[in-house]
N, C-alpha and C positions, 0 to 999 in steps of 0.2 A: 221168674226163671232166667236163667243164660241164653242168650239167642246163638244159634248151629243151625249152621248149615249143612243140606245133602252135598255130594260131592259125587263125581264121575269122572273115570278116564278117557280120554276119547284119543282115538288116530287119527291123526290127519295130516293132510298133504301127501305128495309123490313121496315122501322120504319116510311117511310111517312113522310120524314123531307120537309118541304117548305122552299125554299132557293130564295131569288130575285139573278141573275146574270147578266151579262154584254152581251148584243150582240153586233156585230161587223157589220157594213154596207160599210165601206170604208176599203182600204188600210191603211195598218199603224199601228196603235193605238195595234196589236196583244199582244204584250207583256202584256201593262197595262192591258187590259181585261184578258190575262190570270192570273197574279199576284192577280187580285181582287177576280173575281172566284174562283180561286185554294185555295187561303186564307180562302175563305167564307165556300167550301164545307169540307176543313182542318179543320175550328171549329166546321163543324158540326160529321162528327166523333169525336173530340173530347169529344164536349159535351154528343153525346151518348154513348159512353165509361164510361165515367164519374158519368154517371146522368142517366142512363138506365132505373131508375123508372118514368122518367117526362114523361108527355102525349106528348109533344113536346120540344126532347132536342135542337133545334134549338133555342128558346127561351132562354135557361137558360145558352148558351154562355155568358160570359161577353166581351171579347175581342173583337171581331165585332161585338159587340152590333149595335153601332153608326152606322157605314158602313152598316148595316144590315138595320136599321130603314131608313136609307137615301134612298135605294135602294127600299123598300117597299112602301114609302111614294112617290117616284119619279109619278106615275103616267103611265108609260111608255116609260119616257126617261130623264134621269140626267144629270146634269153638270157636266162635268169633272174636274171643278176647285174644287167644292163640294167633289167631290170622292177623291184630290188631297190632298185637306187638310185634311180629314178623316184618308187619309194611313198615312201622317206626323205624325199626333196624334197618333196612333198604334203606331206608329214608337218609339215615344218618350214614351210612357208608356211600350214597351213591348219586344222593340229589345237588351237591354241591352249594345248599343254601346255606344262607348266613342265618345266623344264630336266631335272630327275633324270628326271620320268616320261617324258619325249622320249627319252633317251639310254636309259631302257629296253626302251622299244617297238623303236627303232633297231634295239638290239642282238639283239633275237629274229625281226624280220622276216626275216633267211634261213634260220630255222630252222622255217620255216612249211612249207617243201616236205618236211619230215620229218613232218608232223602238228603238231596242237594240242589240250592237254589243253583241255578245256572241264565244269565243275561243272556240270549241269542242274539247274533249278530245277523237281520233279516236279509239280507243284503247278500255275506258273501259267505254263509257256512260256518260261520267260527262260534266265538262269543265274546263278549265284550273286555277289552284288555285291564278291565277296572274288577271284573267280577272274580270274587274268589275263587269262584270254582277253576278257572282258568289257571289261577296259582296252584291249585291242588294237581291239578293235569300236568302240569309244566311241571311240577316236582319229581313227578313219575316218568316225566318223558315221555310222556301218552300225547297222541295225536289226539284232536276232539272234530268231530263233525256233526250236520247235521244238515237237513234239507228242505227247512222251513227257508224257503230265500222266494223273495220276489223277485220279478222280472223288474228291471231298470226302469224299463220304457213300456208304459202301456197305453202310451196316450193319453193319461189324463190327470189333470191336477195336481194328485195328493206322490207323483211323483217325486217332485224334488221334498216333499216330505219325508218320505222315504230313505232319501242319497241323502238326506242331511242329520237326520237322528237314527237311523240304522238298527237299532236296537230296541229289542222289547219292552224294556222297561221306560227307555225313552218315548218310544211311542205311547205306551199306556199312558204315562205323564199328560202325552199331547191330547188323549184321548179325552182325559177327565177336565181340559177345557172345556173342550166340545160345543165349541158353539159357531161352526165353519162348515163350508161343504167339503173341507178337504177332511176333518175329521168323520163325517159320514163317507166319506171314500176310503179312507183309510180303515171303518171298522168294517165296510161291508168286506173289505179282502182279509181280515180277521177269521169274520164270518164263513167265507168260503173256502177257507184252506185251515178249517179250524183242527186238522189231524195233522196240524207241525209236518206234513209232508207235500211237495210241491213238485211238477212235473221239473220245473227248470232248476227246481233245488236237485232233483234229481243227476239230470243233466249235467250239472256244477261239479256236482260228487263225482261221477265219470270222468268229467275231465280233468279235477285238480288232483283228485288223490293215485299215488304212484301203487304199479300192479307190486304184491306182495307184500302188503302195508296192511294191517290192524289198526285199528281206531275206536275208541271211546263214540258208540254213535246215541243221538239224542233224539227222539220221536214220541210223541202221545203221553208226555211227561214221561217218558221211560227211557233210563240208560240199560244199552245192552253192545256187544263188542261186534263191530262190523271187519269183514274182510276183505278188501279187492283180492280177487285173483288173478295170477299168471294173463290168463283168459280173459281179463278186464271185466269181468261179472263181480256184480255184488253179493256178499250172504251174511248173512246174521246167524250170529253162534246162539243155538238151542239150549236154551238153559231151564225152560221150565221141567220141573222134579217129575212132573208123566211121563218127560221121555228117557228117565233116568234106567230103565232096565233096557231100553232100544239102544246100543250103543253105536249102531251105524245109521243114526238120526243123528248128526251134527250142524248142519248150516239146513238154513231157509234163505231161499235167493229174497233179493230185494228187488225186482223188477218194475215195478208199478206202483203209482200212489194207494191206490183202490186193493193189492192183494192180490186179487183174481190170477193174475200172472207166475204168483212165487211157488216154487215148489221147493221140497225135502231133498237133500245132497248127503249124502258120506263126507267123510272126511275128507276125502281124496276127490271131493267135489262131483263126484258120480250121482245122477238124479234117483232118488229112492222111488222107487214102482210097485204099485199094492202087494204085490206078488212077493215081494223081498220079505217082508215081514209082517205082522199082523195089521192092520187097516186101523185097530183102535189101539190106541196106548192111554193106558191107566183107566180105562174104560171111557174114551173119548176118542169117538171116531175121527179120523183126522182131517175129513171135510168138513165135521162141525165145527173142530179147533179153528179154520179158517173163518165159518161164517161167525164165531164167536168172537174172533180179531175183529172181524166185520163190526159188530153190535160193540164191542168196545170205542172200535173211533166213532162210532154214531153216537154213543155217550159221551166220551169227550167233546166231539162237536158242540152238542147240546148244552154242556156245561159252560164251554166257552161262551156260547151264543147267548146264555145266562149273563155272566158277568158282563158280559161287553153291552147287552143291555142296560145294567145295571150302570152304565159308565154315559149313557144319552145326556144331552144338555137338560138342565131343568129348564121351566118355562121362562120366559124374559120376564115375568113378573117376581117371581122368586129369587134368594140368593143362590149362588152356583153351592153343589156342594164341597164342603172343605174337608171331607175324609173319604179315603179310599176302602173300598171293600175288599178286605183281606181277612188273615187267620189272626190277624193279630188289631189291637184296635189304637194304636199309633196313626197320626197322620204322615208321617214320612215312612211307613212301612211298604216294601216294594210288594208287586203279586209274587206270590208263591206258584213253583214250577215243577213242584216234587212230590205234592201228595194224594198226585192221581196214577201213582207207581200201579197198575192192573196186571197180576198175572190171569193168561188165559189159561 
C-alpha cells in the first residue's frame, strides 16, 4: 500500500497566512513531516519579510510554490511519492549541493518516512557535525534544535566527560566501557533526563533562537516543527490527525519540561479556551491528550532506563560485553533514535 498523509490548511501569524501542512496519523514518518512543514512555514516567513505589501505573502514565495500547490490540491490527503518528488526538485533547484552530496541526500528522502538517526549534541542543542541528519537539514536550509542539554557545571566529576565527548553516540560508547564512577554518573544523568528535554535545554533554546524563526525540533525520539514567536515564547505545530477538523488549534506552547504549563493556541497565538471549540478532539478530551503525553514520556523514560541498564558494566570476573544492544546485530551499529516516534 502506498504511503499517504492527511493534510490541513492553517491560518497563522498576524498576517493571516494560509498554509497547507502535513498531519501524522501513525508512528514513524515524523522527520519527513517535520521537514515539509518547517520548510513551508520558513518560506512563509521569508515571503512576508521580503514582500510585506502583498495581500497574501505565502502566494508570493517561489521556493515552495510547487510543494504548496500540491498540498492545496490534495483534497485532504496526499501521496508520499508525490511530495518526495517535489522535495527532490526543491533540492536540485535551491540546495547548491555538489553532485555527490545531492545524490546521497536524494536517495535518503524516501526513507525519512521510516525515521531518521540523529546524533544530538548534549551540550549546545545541535547535532553532531558528521551526523547525516545535519546534512539533510542543511540541504533544506533548516535550523535544527533540541533541548536535551546538560548544564556544563554540575560540580561532579563527569562534567569533564560531557564537555569532551558532547554527543549522544560518543557518550553511549563511553558507557559501554562502563568501568568507572564517571560512567555511573553519566548514566544517572540519562536516566534522570530520559524524556529528552531539560530545564537548562529549554533556557538555552529561549536564549539562542531568534524571534519569528521556525526549526525542526527533536524530543522523545520525535521530530516536529518549533516556532519562536515575536513574543519570545516557543510553540510546537500541532500535527496530530485528531486535530484536523479543528482548524483553530494550530500551536501548543512549550513552556515546561513536564508539559503541565503548556496550552493550545490559534494560528495567531491566541490561547484556546474550552468554550472556543469542543473540548474533545477526535473523541479524545484535551486534558486526556495531555495525560497521554505524560504517559508517553514515562514510557520512553522506561525504555531508556532499560537500555541504559543493559549497558552497566559486567562483573570484573567476566569479559566486558563486545556488542551493543541495538536493532542491528553488528558491533559497530549506533543506537537508533528514530523508532519510538509516537503519535498521541
